[in-house]
N, C-alpha and C positions, 0 to 999 in steps of 0.2 A: 319637385315632389323626391325625383328618385334620388337626382344633384346630393339633395340634403343627406338621401339615406350613405350614398357614398363619401359622402367627407366624413359623416360620423363615425363608420365605421374606419377611416384610412384614420383620424382622429383618436380613436382610440386604441389602434395599430404602432401610427407612432407613440402614443403615450407608454407603451405595453415596452415599448421599444426600450424605450431610451428611459423606462424604469427597470429593467433586465439589465442598460450599459453602468445606470448609477449603482448598481448593488456593492460593496465590498467587499464583497466574501465567495471564493470559488460555489462549483457545488461537490467538490471533494471535500473530507475534515483535512485536520493539518495532519503531518508524518508524526508529530509528539517531539517530545523533549529527544537529546541527545543519549540521553539511557535508554529510550524508550527504542530508538532506531536502532541504537547497538544493539540491544538485545533482539530484536527481528531481524538481524543480518547474522547473529549465531545461531539461532535455530533456524532460518532457510539459507543457510549454508550451498551460493551455487557455483560450487566450482565440486569436479572429481575428488572425492576422498581414495584419499592410498590405499587404507584397509580393505573395502570391499568391490576391488580396479584396481587397477596396473596403475604404477609407482608414475606421474603425471612427471616427471622435476620442470620447474619451472612453472608451472599451470596456477599455480596458486599464488597472487601476493603476501605481500609481507604482512599484511596484517592478517591471513587467517595461516599462515606458517603453520598453526595448531588448532588444529578441527576437533570440536567434542568428540570424547572418547565414545564405543559403540553403548557399552550401557548406560551414561547419561543421556547419549540420540535420543536408546529407548521406553526412558522416561518422563523424558519433555510433556508428551500431552497428554502423562496418567498425571501427572502433579501438574499439570497448567489445569484439565480439566476431573478433579477429585470422583464429584458425584457422578461419572461412571463407573463407576470402581471396580475399575483397571488394576 
């Protein structure tokens, strides 16, 4: 009786592992289209900005040479969430 119980538990665990391994999707959602990824990269610029700190020549890669101007950076949150009333 006890062996049957352990065999049942082992079978259930094995089935759960096999079923989870055959799953086609990951737990994280897709990153989005190329345009969505580029827009997200523009908003969340990871490189230091020249207008708020010292100029660090050569630190920004060529595709990030023209960061958003300060007035545009200040409006990103307000334009993306107009229901906040800012």
